[in-house]
C-alpha positions as CSV (number, residue, x, y, z in Angstrom):
1,M,-17.4,-17.2,33.2
2,Q,-14.4,-18.3,31.2
3,R,-12.6,-15.6,29.2
4,S,-12.6,-16.0,25.5
5,S,-9.4,-15.6,23.4
6,V,-9.8,-13.4,20.3
7,V,-6.8,-13.3,18.0
8,V,-6.4,-10.8,15.1
9,V,-3.8,-11.8,12.5
10,G,-2.5,-8.7,10.7
11,G,-1.8,-5.1,11.7
12,G,-2.9,-3.4,8.6
13,F,-6.1,-1.3,8.2
14,A,-8.5,-4.2,8.7
15,G,-6.7,-5.7,11.7
16,F,-6.0,-2.4,13.4
17,F,-9.6,-1.2,13.2
18,A,-10.9,-4.7,14.1
19,A,-8.8,-4.7,17.3
20,R,-9.6,-1.1,18.2
21,T,-13.4,-1.7,17.7
22,L,-13.2,-4.9,19.8
23,E,-11.7,-2.9,22.7
24,R,-14.7,-0.7,22.6
25,L,-17.3,-3.4,22.2
26,L,-16.1,-6.1,24.6
27,P,-15.8,-5.6,28.4
28,P,-12.3,-6.4,29.7
29,E,-13.5,-9.4,31.6
30,V,-15.1,-11.1,28.6
31,A,-12.1,-11.7,26.3
32,D,-8.4,-11.5,26.0
33,L,-7.4,-9.7,22.8
34,M,-4.2,-10.4,20.8
35,L,-3.0,-8.8,17.6
36,I,-0.2,-10.5,15.7
37,S,1.6,-8.2,13.3
38,A,4.9,-8.4,11.4
39,T,5.5,-4.7,12.3
40,D,4.8,-2.6,15.4
41,H,2.8,0.0,13.4
42,L,0.0,0.5,11.0
43,C,1.4,2.0,7.7
44,Y,-1.0,4.5,6.2
45,S,-0.1,3.3,2.7
46,P,-2.0,5.9,0.7
47,L,0.7,8.4,1.5
48,L,3.7,6.1,0.6
49,P,4.2,8.1,-2.7
50,E,4.8,11.2,-0.6
51,V,7.4,9.4,1.5
52,A,9.1,8.3,-1.7
53,A,9.0,11.8,-3.0
54,G,10.6,13.1,0.2
55,R,7.6,15.2,1.2
56,L,6.9,13.2,4.4
57,D,9.1,11.6,6.9
58,P,8.3,7.8,7.0
59,R,7.3,8.0,10.7
60,R,4.6,10.5,9.9
61,I,2.5,7.7,8.4
62,A,3.5,4.9,10.9
63,V,0.7,4.7,13.5
64,P,2.2,2.8,16.6
65,L,0.1,-0.2,17.6
66,H,1.2,-0.1,21.2
67,A,0.1,3.6,21.6
68,S,-3.2,3.1,19.8
69,L,-4.4,-0.2,21.3
70,H,-4.6,-0.1,25.0
71,R,-6.1,-3.5,25.9
72,T,-4.8,-5.6,23.1
73,R,-1.6,-7.7,23.5
74,I,0.6,-6.9,20.5
75,V,2.9,-9.7,19.3
76,Q,5.4,-8.8,16.6
77,A,5.6,-12.0,14.6
78,S,4.6,-13.8,11.4
79,V,1.9,-16.5,11.4
80,E,3.0,-19.7,9.6
81,D,0.1,-22.0,10.0
82,V,-3.5,-22.2,11.4
83,D,-5.1,-25.4,12.7
84,F,-8.8,-24.8,12.4
85,D,-9.8,-28.1,14.1
86,R,-7.8,-27.5,17.2
87,R,-8.2,-23.7,17.1
88,T,-4.6,-22.9,17.4
89,L,-2.0,-21.2,15.2
90,Q,1.8,-21.2,14.9
91,A,3.8,-18.0,14.7
92,H,7.4,-17.1,14.4
93,C,9.4,-14.1,15.6
94,D,13.1,-13.2,15.6
95,H,13.9,-15.3,18.6
96,G,12.1,-18.4,17.3
97,P,8.7,-20.0,17.1
98,I,5.7,-18.9,19.2
99,G,2.9,-21.1,20.0
100,P,0.7,-22.9,19.6
101,V,-1.5,-19.8,20.2
102,S,-5.0,-20.8,21.1
103,W,-8.0,-18.9,19.9
104,D,-11.8,-19.0,20.3
105,R,-12.4,-16.3,17.7
106,L,-10.0,-15.6,14.8
107,A,-9.8,-12.6,12.5
108,L,-7.6,-13.1,9.4
109,T,-6.6,-9.7,8.1
110,T,-3.3,-10.7,6.5
111,G,-3.2,-7.8,4.0
112,S,-1.4,-8.3,0.7
113,V,2.0,-8.2,-1.0
114,T,3.0,-6.8,-4.4
115,R,1.8,-8.9,-7.3
116,T,4.8,-10.2,-9.4
117,L,5.0,-11.8,-12.7
118,P,7.6,-14.3,-14.2
119,T,9.4,-11.4,-15.9
120,P,13.2,-12.0,-16.3
121,G,15.1,-9.7,-13.9
122,L,12.1,-8.6,-11.9
123,D,13.2,-9.9,-8.5
124,T,16.7,-8.4,-8.9
125,H,16.1,-5.1,-10.6
126,A,12.6,-3.9,-9.8
127,L,11.7,-1.7,-6.8
128,G,8.4,-2.0,-5.0
129,L,6.3,0.6,-3.1
130,K,4.3,-1.3,-0.6
131,T,6.1,-0.7,2.7
132,L,7.8,2.2,4.4
133,V,11.2,0.5,3.9
134,E,10.6,0.4,0.1
135,A,9.3,4.0,0.0
136,Q,12.4,5.2,1.8
137,Y,14.7,3.2,-0.4
138,V,13.0,4.5,-3.6
139,H,13.6,8.1,-2.4
140,D,17.3,7.5,-1.7
141,H,17.7,5.5,-5.0
142,V,16.2,8.3,-7.2
143,L,18.3,11.0,-5.6
144,H,21.4,8.7,-6.0
145,Q,20.7,8.4,-9.8
146,L,20.8,12.2,-10.1
147,E,24.1,12.3,-8.3
148,L,25.5,9.5,-10.5
149,A,24.3,11.2,-13.7
150,D,25.9,14.5,-12.6
151,S,29.2,12.8,-11.9
152,T,29.6,11.0,-15.3
153,D,30.7,12.4,-18.7
154,D,29.5,9.3,-20.5
155,P,26.2,10.3,-22.3
156,V,25.0,6.7,-22.4
157,E,25.5,6.2,-18.7
158,R,23.9,9.6,-18.0
159,R,20.9,8.7,-20.1
160,A,20.3,5.4,-18.2
161,R,20.7,7.1,-14.8
162,L,18.1,9.8,-15.8
163,T,15.5,7.4,-17.2
164,F,12.9,6.3,-14.7
165,L,10.2,3.7,-15.5
166,V,7.1,3.1,-13.5
167,V,5.1,-0.1,-14.3
168,G,1.5,0.1,-13.5
169,A,-0.8,3.1,-14.2
170,G,-3.3,2.5,-11.4
171,Y,-3.7,4.6,-8.3
172,T,-0.3,3.9,-6.7
173,G,1.7,3.9,-10.0
174,T,0.3,7.1,-11.3
175,E,0.7,9.0,-8.0
176,T,4.2,7.7,-7.6
177,A,5.3,8.6,-11.1
178,A,3.8,12.0,-11.0
179,Q,5.2,12.9,-7.5
180,L,8.7,11.5,-8.1
181,Q,8.9,13.3,-11.5
182,H,7.9,16.5,-9.8
183,M,10.6,15.9,-7.2
184,T,13.4,15.3,-9.7
185,V,12.4,18.4,-11.8
186,M,12.5,20.5,-8.6
187,Q,16.0,19.2,-7.8
188,L,17.6,19.9,-11.2
189,D,18.6,23.4,-10.3
190,R,21.0,21.9,-7.8
191,F,22.7,19.9,-10.5
192,P,23.9,22.5,-13.1
193,R,25.4,19.9,-15.3
194,L,22.0,18.2,-15.8
195,S,19.3,19.5,-18.1
196,R,15.5,19.1,-18.1
197,D,15.7,17.5,-21.6
198,E,17.8,14.7,-20.3
199,L,15.3,13.7,-17.6
200,R,13.0,11.0,-18.8
201,W,10.0,9.5,-16.9
202,M,7.9,6.7,-18.3
203,L,4.6,5.3,-17.1
204,V,3.8,1.8,-18.6
205,D,0.7,-0.3,-18.3
206,L,-1.2,-3.0,-20.3
207,A,-4.5,-1.3,-19.6
208,P,-6.0,1.1,-22.1
209,A,-6.2,4.0,-19.6
210,I,-4.6,5.4,-16.5
211,L,-6.3,5.6,-13.1
212,P,-9.2,3.4,-14.1
213,E,-10.4,3.5,-10.5
214,L,-11.4,7.1,-10.9
215,G,-13.3,6.7,-14.2
216,P,-12.5,7.9,-17.8
217,R,-13.1,11.6,-17.2
218,L,-10.6,12.0,-14.4
219,G,-8.3,9.5,-16.0
220,K,-8.1,11.6,-19.1
221,A,-7.6,14.8,-17.0
222,A,-4.7,13.1,-15.2
223,M,-3.2,12.0,-18.5
224,R,-3.3,15.5,-19.9
225,L,-1.6,16.8,-16.8
226,I,1.3,14.4,-16.5
227,K,1.9,14.5,-20.3
228,A,2.1,18.3,-20.1
229,R,4.8,17.9,-17.6
230,G,6.8,15.7,-19.9
231,M,5.7,12.2,-18.7
232,E,5.9,9.6,-21.4
233,V,2.9,7.2,-21.1
234,R,2.7,3.9,-22.9
235,L,-0.5,2.0,-22.6
236,G,-1.1,-1.5,-23.9
237,T,2.5,-2.1,-23.1
238,T,4.4,-3.9,-20.4
239,V,7.9,-5.0,-19.4
240,S,9.1,-8.2,-20.9
241,A,12.6,-8.2,-19.4
242,M,14.9,-6.2,-17.0
243,A,18.6,-5.9,-16.8
244,E,20.9,-3.8,-14.7
245,R,20.9,-0.8,-17.1
246,S,18.1,-1.5,-19.6
247,V,14.5,-2.5,-19.8
248,T,12.8,-4.4,-22.7
249,L,9.2,-3.6,-23.4
250,S,6.6,-5.8,-24.9
251,D,6.5,-3.6,-28.0
252,G,10.1,-4.5,-28.7
253,D,11.6,-1.3,-27.6
254,T,14.7,-1.4,-25.3
255,V,15.0,1.5,-22.9
256,P,18.3,2.4,-21.2
257,A,17.2,2.7,-17.6
258,C,18.6,2.0,-14.1
259,T,15.3,2.5,-12.3
260,V,12.1,0.4,-12.5
261,I,9.4,0.9,-10.0
262,W,6.9,-2.0,-10.0
263,T,3.3,-1.2,-9.0
264,V,1.1,-3.6,-10.9
265,G,-1.3,-4.6,-8.1
266,V,-1.4,-6.7,-5.0
267,T,-2.0,-10.3,-4.1
268,P,-2.6,-12.1,-0.7
269,P,0.5,-13.5,1.0
270,E,1.5,-17.1,1.0
271,L,-0.3,-17.9,4.2
272,V,-3.7,-17.5,2.5
273,R,-2.8,-20.2,0.0
274,R,-1.6,-22.6,2.7
275,L,-4.8,-22.4,4.6
276,G,-6.6,-24.7,2.1
277,L,-9.8,-22.7,2.2
278,P,-11.9,-21.7,-0.9
279,V,-10.5,-18.6,-2.7
280,H,-11.6,-16.4,-5.5
281,R,-8.7,-14.8,-7.5
282,G,-6.5,-15.7,-4.6
283,R,-8.6,-14.1,-1.9
284,L,-10.5,-16.0,0.8
285,V,-14.2,-16.4,0.1
286,V,-16.4,-15.0,2.9
287,D,-20.1,-14.6,3.3
288,E,-21.9,-11.3,3.6
289,Q,-20.9,-11.1,7.3
290,L,-17.3,-11.6,6.3
291,Q,-17.2,-15.1,8.0
292,L,-15.1,-17.9,6.6
293,R,-16.3,-20.7,9.0
294,D,-17.4,-21.1,12.5
295,G,-15.4,-18.7,14.7
296,V,-13.3,-17.4,11.8
297,W,-13.7,-14.1,9.9
298,A,-11.6,-12.5,7.2
299,A,-11.3,-8.9,6.0
300,G,-9.2,-6.5,3.9
301,D,-7.1,-7.3,0.9
302,S,-7.1,-11.1,1.6
303,A,-10.9,-11.4,1.7
304,A,-13.2,-11.8,-1.3
305,S,-16.5,-10.2,-0.3
306,R,-19.1,-9.8,-3.1
307,D,-20.1,-6.2,-3.7
308,P,-23.9,-6.0,-4.1
309,F,-23.6,-2.6,-5.7
310,G,-20.9,-3.7,-8.2
311,R,-21.3,-5.1,-11.7
312,D,-21.5,-8.8,-12.5
313,G,-21.1,-9.9,-8.9
314,A,-17.6,-8.3,-8.5
315,D,-15.8,-8.4,-5.1
316,Y,-15.1,-5.2,-3.2
317,P,-11.7,-3.9,-4.4
318,P,-8.6,-4.2,-2.1
319,T,-8.5,-0.6,-0.9
320,A,-7.7,0.9,2.5
321,Q,-11.2,2.4,2.6
322,H,-12.8,-1.0,2.4
323,A,-10.3,-2.7,4.7
324,Q,-10.9,-0.2,7.4
325,R,-14.7,-0.6,7.3
326,Q,-14.5,-4.4,7.0
327,G,-12.3,-4.4,10.1
328,V,-15.0,-2.6,12.0
329,T,-17.7,-5.0,10.7
330,I,-15.9,-8.2,11.7
331,A,-15.3,-6.7,15.2
332,H,-19.1,-6.2,15.5
333,N,-19.7,-9.7,14.3
334,I,-17.1,-11.2,16.7
335,A,-18.6,-9.3,19.6
336,A,-22.1,-10.5,18.6
337,S,-20.8,-14.1,18.6
338,L,-19.8,-13.5,22.2
339,G,-23.2,-12.1,23.1
340,Y,-22.5,-8.4,22.7
341,G,-24.5,-6.7,20.0
342,S,-25.9,-8.0,16.8
343,A,-24.2,-9.4,13.7
344,R,-24.2,-7.2,10.6
345,P,-23.5,-7.7,6.9
346,Y,-20.9,-5.7,5.2
347,R,-22.4,-3.0,2.9
348,H,-20.5,0.0,1.8
349,R,-20.8,2.2,-1.2
350,D,-17.5,3.7,-2.4
351,L,-17.0,7.2,-1.0
352,G,-14.7,8.0,-3.9
353,L,-11.0,8.1,-4.5
354,V,-8.3,10.8,-4.6
355,A,-5.0,11.0,-6.4
356,D,-2.3,13.5,-5.5
357,L,-0.2,14.2,-8.6
358,G,2.4,16.4,-7.0
359,G,2.8,20.2,-6.8
360,V,-0.7,21.8,-6.8
361,S,-2.2,19.1,-8.9
362,A,-4.7,16.4,-8.0
363,V,-7.8,14.6,-9.2
364,A,-10.6,13.5,-6.9
365,R,-14.1,12.0,-7.0
366,P,-15.7,12.5,-3.6
367,F,-19.2,11.0,-3.5
368,G,-19.1,10.7,-7.3
369,L,-18.3,14.4,-7.9
370,P,-15.3,14.7,-10.3
371,L,-12.8,17.4,-9.3
372,T,-9.5,18.7,-10.6
373,G,-7.1,21.4,-9.7
374,P,-6.9,23.2,-6.3
375,A,-10.4,21.9,-5.3
376,A,-9.2,18.3,-5.8
377,K,-6.0,19.1,-4.0
378,A,-7.8,20.4,-1.0
379,V,-10.2,17.4,-0.9
380,T,-7.2,15.0,-1.2
381,K,-5.3,16.6,1.7
382,G,-8.4,16.8,3.8
383,Y,-9.4,13.2,3.2
384,H,-6.0,11.9,4.2
385,L,-5.9,14.0,7.4
386,Y,-9.4,12.7,8.3
387,A,-8.5,9.0,7.5
388,L,-5.2,8.9,9.5
389,P,-6.3,7.1,12.7
390,A,-4.0,9.0,15.2
391,T,-4.0,12.6,16.2
392,G,-0.2,12.8,16.5
393,N,0.3,11.5,13.0
394,R,-2.3,14.0,11.7
395,L,-0.6,17.0,13.3
396,R,2.8,16.0,12.0
397,V,1.6,15.3,8.4
398,A,-0.2,18.7,8.4
399,A,2.9,20.4,9.7
400,D,5.1,18.9,7.0
401,W,2.6,19.9,4.3
402,A,2.5,23.5,5.7
403,I,6.3,23.7,5.7
404,N,6.5,22.3,2.2
405,M,4.3,25.2,1.0
406,V,6.9,27.7,2.0
407,N,10.2,25.7,1.9
408,R,11.4,23.0,-0.4
409,P,11.4,19.5,1.2
410,I,14.8,18.3,2.5
411,A,16.3,16.1,-0.2
412,A,19.0,13.9,1.3
413,Q,20.0,10.2,1.0
414,L,19.8,8.7,4.4
415,G,21.2,5.3,3.4
416,L,19.3,3.6,6.2
417,V,17.8,0.8,4.1
418,D,19.8,-2.2,2.9
419,P,19.1,-2.6,-0.8
420,A,18.3,-6.3,-0.3
421,A,15.5,-5.3,2.1
422,A,13.7,-3.4,-0.6
423,Q,13.8,-6.2,-3.2
424,L,10.4,-7.6,-4.3
425,S,11.6,-11.2,-3.6
426,R,12.1,-10.3,0.0
427,E,8.7,-8.7,0.3
428,Q,7.0,-11.9,-1.1
429,A,8.8,-14.0,1.4
430,G,8.3,-11.6,4.3
431,S,5.2,-10.6,6.2
432,L,2.4,-13.2,6.6
433,A,0.7,-11.1,9.2
434,G,-0.2,-7.9,7.6
């Protein structure tokens, strides 16, 4: 019997769990498995705010693909084009083009990149928080602003250095703003020339509420908490322009600031648009079995799968929770197409979301039950340890958290990231494979 070729494009949650499940479902003699990923690891992105806040080492949330996938060939490259008629794809890595790569079954799990807008100065001055590189750079950048503010006697310069603006009050933006604000407050005692009154954190969003994913009750609870800490929240407002040391808001206010963190959502990468397939809000339209066409499936942030439990025929949201489970589903359906098991539709009710707000604060909604305070914090930590797909990473994250309870995290600028590598324009032009 001729061996089939199964190729998974993307090493994020959907691609990782698709490949791992295929290894379990398909006997070795049935198919050759290949995973094409722009990185050699799965980034556990829900903990990126903790990396930015210096509470976790970046490698703690990087799950190595080679160590976790034992039968899959890992190719570190970016996919540039897919020929559906010839069942081939073209990829490119650092030493040049790869391919054509032939496939009998194809899983497109290309993930997403940060959604940008035509805002003047965005590509040059805004910082993203979608990758480990960006999270590490944000950490270094924020600490550097404290150093620069401490070294100047110019009150205007100091004010701009100590003003931090986060755009986007969803899950990532609110967590990032809350945790980074907590970090900077904890560091102030090491800068005697700086005062708490000079430190200014702002959270800006066009939406009427923060954390809409968690519902109005928990959104209001989170709002009360971060405001009590001194966070300035401006809703119904966005950024209309950015400069090196100032930000202009849509309400006409100009804020002196040297730091803008952009977390306004995600969008599929350029490869999805180049495929020429039907899309809904930029995401590939799939059926209930997550199939695009004969022999091709899509899952994760780049797939538009209708949620039968949602309102008005909405698609499942682009979250890690859904990407992971969709990856497992397409693995079962690919295996079924090769004669192993039965195809299944994707059906999943949201298990709830958690948001860590720094310190001992969190909000959570496990199985629809709203929680705040220490109970929410315990659920949040427990969920992340459960969801991390590698024992070594779980142990190291748990150890860091335990040490943080008795000793302040090490705050140091490592300077390992080239500023150009953390710009949003580079991210948009970068990974097309997860």
